[in-house]
Structures are given as structure tokens and as C-alpha cells.
N, C-alpha and C positions, 0 to 999 in steps of 0.2 A: 388390456395393458397389464404389464407385470406389476405386482404389488411390492416389489423389492425396492427399498429406499436406502439411501446413504445419509448418514447423519454428519453434517458439516459443522465444525466447531471453529470459531474465530476468536482467538485469545488476544486481548490488547492490554495495555497498561491500566485501564480503568474499567474495562468490561469484558465479559465473556458472552459472545452471541453464538447461538446454535440453532440449527434448523434442519428439517427433513427435505431432501432434494431427490427428485426422480430422474430418470435417465435422459429426459429432455432438458435438464437444467432448470426445472421449475421448482421454486422454493414453496413447499406446501404448508409449512408452518415455521414459526421462528420464535425464539425467546431471547431474553437478555438479562443477565444478572451482573451485579457489581463484581469487580476483580480486586482481590487483596494482593497487590503486587509487592507490597513492602513488608508483609508478614513473613511467616515461615514457609518453607516449601510445601508442607502439608496443608497449611491454611489456604494457600493459593490453589492447591489441588482440589480442596473442598468446593471452591467456587466453580472450577471446571466440572466437577462431578454434578453439582447442582444444575448447571446448564444442560448437561447431557441428559440427566434424568427427567428434567422437565420436557425436553424435546421428545424423548422416548415415550413419555406418557401421551403425547399427541399423535402417535403413530396409528392408532385405531386398528384397522385391518391390514395396514401396511406392515412389512417385515423389514426391520433394520438389519442389513447384512454386513455393514462395515462402517467405520468411522474415519473421517478425514479431519485433520487438525492443521490449522495455520497459526503461526506465531511469529512475532518479530524475531529477526535474526540477530546475531549469527547463530546458526544451529547446524547440526549434521543430519540432513534428511535421510541419509542412508542408514544410520544407526538409531535415529529417533531421539537424539539428545540435544537439549537446548544448552548451548555453550555458555554464553554470557550476553546479556543485552541490557542497556541502560533502562529500558522500559519495564523490564521484569527482573528486578534485583533479587527476587525471591528464589530464582533458579539459576544455579551455576553448575555446569556439567551435569545437568539433571535429566534423567531417563524418562522424559515425558511420555513417549509412546508406550513404553513398558508399563508405566503406571496405569494407563487407560486400558491397555489390553488385559492386564491382570485383573482389573476390577470388573470388566464387562465380558470377557471371553470372546471378544470380536476382533477381527484384524483391523489394525490402525495404521494410517500413513500420516506422516508429519512433514510439513514443508514451510518455508518462510511465506509470510503473508503476500508479498508481491508476486512471487512465482505462482501461488495458488490463484490469486485474483486474475493474473494475466492469462492463466490457462483457461479460466472460465470465460473471460472476455473473448479469447481467440476461438473458443469452441461454440459458445452460445450467444455471445454478446456482440459488442460493436466491431470486433475484429473477425467475426465469423466469415468464412469464405475466402480468407486470405492465407497464403502459405507462410508469410513471415510477418509477425506482429511484434512491435516494440511497445510494451505497456509501462506506463508511469503512474504511480500513485503519489500524490503530493498532499501532505498533511503535517503531522508533527515531524515527520522525516520525509525523505524522498526515496521511494523504493522503485525498482524496475524489474522487468522480466523480459526475456527474449524467447518467443515461441516460434519454432521453425517446424513446418509440416505437422502442426498439432502437438508438438512435444517441447517441453521446457529444455532450454539449453543450460546445462548445469556446469559444464567445464570439467576439468580434470578431477578436482576434489569436491565438487558440488557447490562451489561458492561463486560461480560466474554471475555476471549481470548485476553487480553492485554499482549501478550507474549513478546513484545519488552520491557516491564517494569518488567520482571523477573530479580531479582538481581543476578549478576554474581560475584561481588566483593563489599561487603558492606563497605570495607575500601577505596574504590576508592576516590581520592582527589576531583574529579569533580562531582557536582550534575547533575542529569538528569533534563531536563526541567519539569518533573513531580514532582520534589522535592526530589526524592529518590536518594541514592547513588548507583553506580555500576550497573544500569540498562543496559541490553544489548544494548539498543538504544544509550546510552551515550558512548559506547565502540566499537560498530561495525557498526554504521550507516555511511553514506557518510561523513558528517561533522566530525565525530569522527575519521574516517580513515585519513582524510585530516589533522586534528590537530596532530595526531600521526606522520604523515610524516613531518609536519613542525617542530615539536620538535626534531625529529631525524636529519633532515638536518641541523638544526642550530648547532648541535654538530659534524656533519660529512658530510660537504657539498660535499666533493670530490666523495663519493660513491653515492651521489644522484644528480649527475650533470644533468642527463636527466630530472629529475623532475624540477629542477631549471630552465633549459633552456625552458621547456614547459610553465613555469609560467612567462616567460619574465624576469628572474633574481630576481623576488620578491617572497620571501618565503611565504608571506601571500597570494599570488596568487595560491598556491598549493591547489587544490581541489581533490575530489575523482576521477574525470575524468582524471586529470593530473597523479595521482598515477597509474591508470589502464594503461594509454598510456605508461608511463615510464616503467612499469612492462613488457609490451609487447615488449618494446625496450631493455629489459634485463638489466635495471637499478638495481643494487644489493640492494640498499636501498628500492626501491619501492617493490622489491620482499619480503623483510623482513616485510614491512608494510602489504602487501597482506597476507602473511603467518600468521602473528599475528591475523589479522582480521578473517581469515578462521578458525584458531584454536579456537577463541572465539565462532564463530558460531557453530563449531562442538561440543564443550562442552555443549553449550546451547541446541542444538538439541538432544544430548544424554539425557538430562533431560526431554525434550519433549517426546522422545520415551518411557522413563520409565513411564511417566504419562499417555500417550495416546495410544502409539503404533498404529499410523495411518497406513492405507494401503498404502498411498503415501504422500510424502512431495512435494509441489509445491512451487517454489521460483520465484518471479517476482520483479518488481520495477526497477528503473533506475540502481542502483548498482547491484541488484540481477541478472539482465540479463547479466551483464558484468563479473560475476564470475562463469559462467556455466562451464568453464573449470576446476574448482576446485571441482565440485560436486562429481566426482569419488573419489577424495582423502577424502572428507568429509565422504562419504559412507563407505570407507574402515576403517576409523578411528573411526566411531561411536561406535563399541563394546568396545573401550577403555574407553568410557565415559557413557556407559549404562550398567545396570545390565543384559540387554537382549543381549545374545550372538549372536542373529540372527538379531540384529539391522541393519546390513549392507545389509539385504535382502529387506529393504524398499526402493522402488525407490525414487530418488531425481530428480525431473524433472523441466525443465524450463517452466515458464508460457507461455501459447499460445498467450494471448492477448497483452502482452507488454504494450506500452504506451496507448493502447485503453482499458485497463482493467477497468478503471473507468466508461467508457461509457457502455461497455457490462455488468459490474456488476450492475450499476444503473438500467438498463433495467431488469436484472435478478431478482431484488426485486419484480417486477410484474409478470414476466414470469415463475418464479419458485415458487412453492407453499411452504410456510413455516408458522408455527404458528404465528410468529411475525406480519405477514401481517394482519391476522385476528384480532389479538389483537389491532393493531394500528387502524383498521377501527372501532372496537367496542368502542374505547375510544373517538372517535370524536363526 
């Protein structure tokens, strides 16, 4: 087997994860370091460099030939620039790819985290073997990717498939972080689910006792993880919050099916992995929210890579052939 490896780097608001990945999509080693997202641009880069260097030290006889990087968007994957993202206030119009290339003398590719993870799932993960994959990651936000014939659909300017910012209710009282009202992300992400629980428990604390107990008696301490744990403990208010969140996801996925009719839907992310028990209900309900009467035949599958999706996905940017890679190289 070849000893050539790709170093995958997954940048988030609180951590930088990195790992060595081979051509089969196997993560051979991985590290994790804290991310300083609120400091200066250079302080944040030092966190990225620390993760890269720890990973390189684990290469042994393997040869790192390239580096793939995934980051929250919006960003310009063609030029390697992070534009502006609420989770990374340290970087605005920041040439992230150039910084890493200059430091290590290796070719680097950059993409948003959902595209990268979706590519890994379509190639080696739950969506492998399917020509069209719709990937969803649900956590702090809702990210999506469309993979057709093994290639990411980027759109005209590289910003296609921002499915989490499809409007579900244009009259919603709370604006999404993107500035629009009623985006799915603002209604069905982890923080949105937690906020819904907090509002409900303030008016009906008795039925949400398990959530309140798990939060140490502090309503503001209720987060998505607390809601899920309380639901599993049969807290009735937690069940209501979960059901409302799943209903929103089902309505949204009905629209996605009408637009794309993918062969498979893969759901990952911190919250996405915790709601897999609801996938069967979502599937059965899809025909109510889609003109496609056979919408429930589309498999809804849990992502394979879980918390390692960013590492595998970043490596997939090199290991999986797609036109954006060629375009990015030609622009340099």
C-alpha cells in the first residue's frame, strides 16, 4: 500500500481537530487542540499550526503529501479565503489557505465543513455507492452539502447548498445569524431547540422537571444535550420540544425531496447523531410534505464518521476528484 497520506484539518469555534487519512478514507491518527476564535488572526493561526504539527509528528513512515482544511462558512473555496463567520470572528477576509501553504510548503485545499463532510460520507461513509447524496449536519448550526456523481455541487460562485438557510417561516420573530428570518437553522439547530425548551419550561416548569434538574435548576443552562437526555428520561416537555424540532426538519426535507429527490439522505453532526431514533418517523411523514408520493422510499441514514467527519472530509478534498479542486489550483 502507498505510504502517502493527506492531513485533514477541521477548524471549529472551540477546537481544531486534525488527523492523517489514507486513500481508503481511514483515519490513522488524530489530535485535538483548543481554538482561540476570539483573539487575533495570528493567535488563531497558532492553534491551527499546533494541530497540524502534532498530526505530522504521528506520520511515522508515512509521507504527508497535502493538507485539506474544513472551516465554517461563508468562505471562498476557490481562493482559499475565509470571508466572515460568526463562529470565527478572528478571521475576516482572511487568506487561510495561503497561510498554511506558506508555513509548510505543501498544497492546501479549503472548503466549508458541510461540503467536506458530505464528500467523505458520499465516498466512504453512509452514502457510498449512491450517485446523489444530500448531507445534513445538525449542531450549533445546520449545514448541508449536495454530492452528485462523487462531486460537490458548488453552484455559480461556490456558495450553493446552504440548505440550513432556507426559510421555513418568513414571519418568525427571531432573525437567523445570516440576517434572514425563519431559516431552518434558527428554528431546528441545537441552540434553537434549547431556546424553545427554555421558553416552554418558563411557562410550565412542572412538566419539564427532568430538564431543569439536568441543568442544575437554572433554566438558562438548558442546552440541546439536556433536552435529549431529558427526552430519553421520558420528560414530557422535552418530548414536545423534540417532536416540534423533528416536525420542522421533516417539512424542510419534504422541500428538499421535491427539489432534488436524492438517492439517499445522510444526517450527521452533534445533534443529528442524537436524533437517529426519529429517522423512521421522518421517513414515514415525508409524503405529507412532498409532492413525491414515494418520498418515504429515500433512505435516511446516520453519518458514519460522527465527530471525525471534519477530518475525513478535509482529506476527501484531495482524495476525491472534483472540478473545484482543479479550479482552485488553476487560480493560484
